[in-house]
C-alpha positions in Angstrom: -0.9 3.8 -44.2 1.5 6.7 -43.9 2.8 6.9 -40.4 4.0 10.5 -40.9 0.4 11.6 -41.6 -1.0 9.8 -38.6 1.5 11.2 -36.2 1.1 14.7 -37.7 -2.6 14.4 -37.1 -2.1 13.3 -33.5 0.1 16.3 -32.8 -2.3 18.7 -34.5 -5.2 17.3 -32.5 -3.4 17.6 -29.2 -2.3 21.2 -30.0 -5.7 22.2 -31.4 -7.5 21.4 -28.1 -4.6 22.2 -25.8 -6.6 23.2 -22.8 -8.7 20.0 -22.8 -5.6 18.0 -23.5 -3.8 19.5 -20.5 -6.9 18.9 -18.3 -7.1 15.3 -19.6 -3.4 14.7 -18.9 -3.5 16.1 -15.4 -6.7 14.3 -14.4 -5.2 11.0 -15.7 -2.0 11.8 -13.8 -3.9 12.4 -10.6 -6.0 9.2 -10.9 -3.0 7.1 -11.8 -0.9 8.7 -9.1 -3.5 7.7 -6.5 -3.6 4.2 -8.0 0.2 4.0 -7.7 -0.1 5.2 -4.1 -2.5 2.4 -3.4 -0.2 -0.1 -5.0 2.7 1.2 -2.8 0.4 0.8 0.2 -0.2 -2.8 -0.7 3.6 -3.4 -1.2 4.4 -1.8 2.1 1.8 -3.8 4.0 3.1 -7.0 2.5 6.6 -6.1 3.6 5.4 -5.3 7.1 3.5 -8.6 7.3 6.5 -10.6 6.4 8.7 -8.7 8.8 6.3 -8.6 11.8 4.9 -12.1 11.5 8.4 -13.4 11.9 8.6 -11.7 15.3 5.1 -12.1 16.6 5.0 -13.5 20.1 2.4 -14.5 22.7 3.4 -13.0 26.0 2.3 -14.8 29.2 2.4 -12.3 32.1 2.9 -14.0 35.4 1.2 -13.1 38.7 2.7 -10.8 41.4 3.9 -13.6 43.7 5.9 -15.3 40.9 7.3 -11.9 39.7 8.5 -11.0 43.2 9.7 -14.4 44.5 10.8 -16.6 41.5 13.4 -14.6 39.5 14.8 -17.8 37.8 11.4 -19.4 37.1 12.7 -22.5 38.9 9.7 -23.3 41.1 6.1 -24.2 40.4 3.8 -22.9 39.0 6.3 -20.9 36.8 8.5 -23.9 36.1 5.6 -26.1 35.1 4.1 -23.4 32.9 7.5 -23.0 31.1 7.9 -26.7 30.6 4.3 -27.0 29.3 5.0 -24.3 26.8 8.3 -25.7 25.7 6.8 -29.1 25.0 3.8 -27.7 23.2 4.0 -28.7 19.5 2.8 -25.2 18.4 5.6 -23.4 20.2 9.0 -22.7 18.6 10.8 -21.2 21.6 10.1 -19.8 25.1 12.1 -17.0 26.8 11.6 -16.2 30.5 12.0 -12.5 31.5 12.0 -11.5 35.2 10.9 -8.1 36.3 14.5 -6.7 36.5 15.1 -7.7 32.9 11.7 -6.3 31.9 12.6 -3.0 33.6 15.9 -2.9 31.6 14.1 -3.5 28.4 11.6 -0.7 29.3 14.4 1.7 29.8 15.9 0.9 26.4 12.6 1.3 24.7 11.8 4.7 26.3 15.4 6.0 26.6 14.3 9.1 24.7 11.7 9.9 27.4 13.7 10.1 30.7 10.8 11.6 32.6 8.8 8.4 31.9 11.7 6.1 32.9 12.1 8.0 36.2 8.4 7.4 37.0 8.6 3.6 36.4 9.9 1.1 39.0 10.9 -2.6 38.5 8.1 -3.5 41.0 5.5 -2.2 38.5 6.5 -4.6 35.8 5.6 -8.3 35.9 7.7 -11.3 34.9 6.7 -12.9 31.7 7.2 -15.8 29.3 7.8 -14.7 25.7 6.5 -17.5 23.4 7.3 -17.6 19.7 5.1 -19.9 17.6 5.8 -21.9 14.5 2.6 -20.5 13.0 1.8 -17.0 14.4 -1.7 -17.2 12.8 -2.6 -19.9 15.4 -1.8 -17.8 18.4 -5.4 -17.8 19.6 -5.1 -21.5 20.4 -2.2 -20.9 22.8 -4.0 -17.9 24.3 -7.1 -20.0 25.1 -5.1 -22.9 26.5 -3.0 -20.9 29.0 -5.2 -18.0 29.9 -6.5 -18.4 33.4 -4.0 -21.2 34.4 -2.4 -21.0 37.9 0.4 -18.3 38.0 -0.9 -16.6 34.8 -2.1 -13.0 35.2 -2.9 -12.5 31.5 -1.9 -13.6 28.1 -1.2 -11.0 25.5 -1.5 -11.8 21.8 0.5 -9.5 19.6 -1.4 -10.8 16.6 -4.5 -9.0 17.7 -2.7 -5.7 17.8 -1.2 -6.4 14.3 -4.6 -7.2 13.0 -6.0 -3.9 14.1 -2.9 -2.1 12.8 -3.1 -3.8 9.4 -6.9 -3.1 9.3 -6.1 0.6 9.7 -3.5 0.5 6.9 -5.9 -1.5 4.7 -8.6 1.2 5.2 -6.1 3.8 4.1 -5.3 1.8 1.0 -9.0 1.3 0.2 -9.6 5.0 0.6 -6.8 5.7 -1.9 -8.2 3.3 -4.4 -11.7 4.9 -4.1 -10.3 8.4 -4.8 -8.3 6.9 -7.7 -11.5 5.4 -9.1 -13.3 8.7 -8.9 -10.5 10.5 -10.6 -10.2 7.8 -13.2 -13.9 8.3 -14.0 -13.3 12.0 -14.5 -10.3 11.1 -16.8 -12.5 8.7 -18.8 -15.2 11.4 -19.3 -12.5 14.0 -20.3 -11.0 11.5 -22.8 -14.4 10.8 -24.4 -15.2 14.5 -24.5 -11.8 15.5 -26.0 -12.1 12.9 -28.8 -15.7 14.1 -29.6 -14.5 17.7 -29.8 -11.4 16.8 -31.8 -13.5 14.7 -34.3 -16.0 17.5 -34.6 -13.4 20.2 -35.4 -12.0 17.9 -38.1 -15.2 16.5 -39.5 -14.8 18.2 -42.9 -11.3 16.8 -43.6 -12.3 13.4 -42.3 -15.4 13.4 -44.6 -13.2 14.3 -47.6 -10.8 11.5 -46.8 -13.6 9.0 -46.6 -14.9 10.2 -50.0 -11.5 9.5 -51.6 -11.4 6.0 -50.3 -9.7 6.2 -46.8 -10.8 3.4 -44.5 -12.6 4.1 -41.2 -9.5 2.9 -39.2 -7.3 5.3 -41.2 -9.4 8.3 -40.3 -10.1 7.4 -36.7 -6.6 6.1 -35.7 -5.2 9.6 -35.0 -8.0 10.3 -32.5 -7.3 7.0 -30.8 -3.6 7.7 -30.6 -4.3 11.2 -29.2 -6.1 9.6 -26.2 -3.3 7.0 -25.8 -0.5 9.7 -26.0 -2.3 11.9 -23.4 -2.8 8.8 -21.2 0.8 7.8 -21.3 1.9 11.4 -20.6 -0.5 11.4 -17.6 1.0 8.1 -16.4 4.6 9.5 -16.7 3.6 12.6 -14.7 1.9 10.4 -12.1 5.1 8.3 -11.7 7.2 11.5 -11.5 4.8 12.8 -8.8 5.2 9.5 -6.8 9.0 9.7 -7.0 8.9 13.4 -5.9 6.5 12.6 -3.1 8.8 9.8 -1.9 11.9 12.0 -1.6 10.2 15.1 -0.3 7.6 13.7 2.1 7.4 9.9 2.5 11.1 9.3 3.4 10.9 11.8 6.3 7.6 10.5 7.6 8.7 6.8 7.4 12.1 7.6 9.0 10.3 9.1 11.9 8.6 5.8 12.6 12.0 4.3 13.6 11.7 1.5 11.1 8.2 0.4 12.2 7.0 1.1 8.7 9.6 0.0 6.1 11.0 2.6 3.8 9.7 2.9 0.2 12.6 2.3 -2.2 12.9 3.9 -5.6 12.7 0.5 -7.2 9.3 0.0 -5.6 8.0 3.0 -7.6 9.8 2.2 -10.8 9.0 -1.5 -10.8 6.4 -2.8 -10.8 4.3 0.3 -10.1 5.4 2.4 -13.1 4.9 -0.3 -15.7 1.4 -1.0 -14.2 0.4 2.6 -14.4 1.6 3.0 -18.0 -0.2 -0.2 -19.0 -3.4 0.9 -17.3 -3.2 4.3 -19.0 -2.8 2.7 -22.4 -5.7 0.3 -21.8 -8.1 2.9 -20.4 -7.3 5.5 -23.1 -7.5 3.1 -26.0 -10.7 1.4 -24.8 -12.4 4.8 -24.0 -11.3 6.2 -27.3 -12.5 3.2 -29.3 -15.9 3.1 -27.6 -16.3 6.9 -28.1 -15.5 6.6 -31.8 -17.9 3.7 -32.2 -20.7 5.5 -30.5 -20.4 9.1 -31.4 -18.3 9.3 -34.6 -20.1 7.9 -37.6 -17.7 8.8 -40.4 
């Protein structure tokens, strides 16, 4: 099989149906770009889970009488609560924070909003015990055990907030994948239609080649390669779009979160997302092209 002939036929086919080829490439780029966005979503969520779960705490807020009268947590019921938590097998560490320390932490957190700091008073903030667990996923056990005990105003589980936060991120990821799937369907239909049109416009020369002994694969391979080349070009445009989006939009948005959402690095886009997109484009294009040729092209 002459490779020069095959490649010349591929180039001819792409140029002959240039508008459909461009539409196919752009649709593939959009669908793969959305898929890449979903993969970056997943990678970012995984990074956040690793980072946040290391710092997840259960906060035991103490009652007003303890907050006002026991700044060192040296008397019962605060001392007994602290000792009980420190000897609990699920607990890694316990840190007591009186209301003055809570107020100082409040000021550091909201130092960019002086009007809010001015309105707050130390008396409004309760003392608390910050409990770090060996397994943050089992925080509910600690919450149930200490909620309602003497001296406890309430028990706050950060895991519940993180669950809601990650559920919101997962919903955004799922939405991205759904849009990518719809765009991929459009790309598949365009690939199939482009191959049919390309084969129809070259039906005479393909028929002559078959008459002189050319095999089915020899005559159909150029059409298959057209789809693959267009798919790979779409994947490369999709990756370029993700890189551009990272530098022009995402970096600014994520920087504004103050590190709450980790920055997407260039390596995150180039590996493993880019190879996955290129691989998916080759598989989808080749499979769609093969099925189309088997169903609609009889020569």
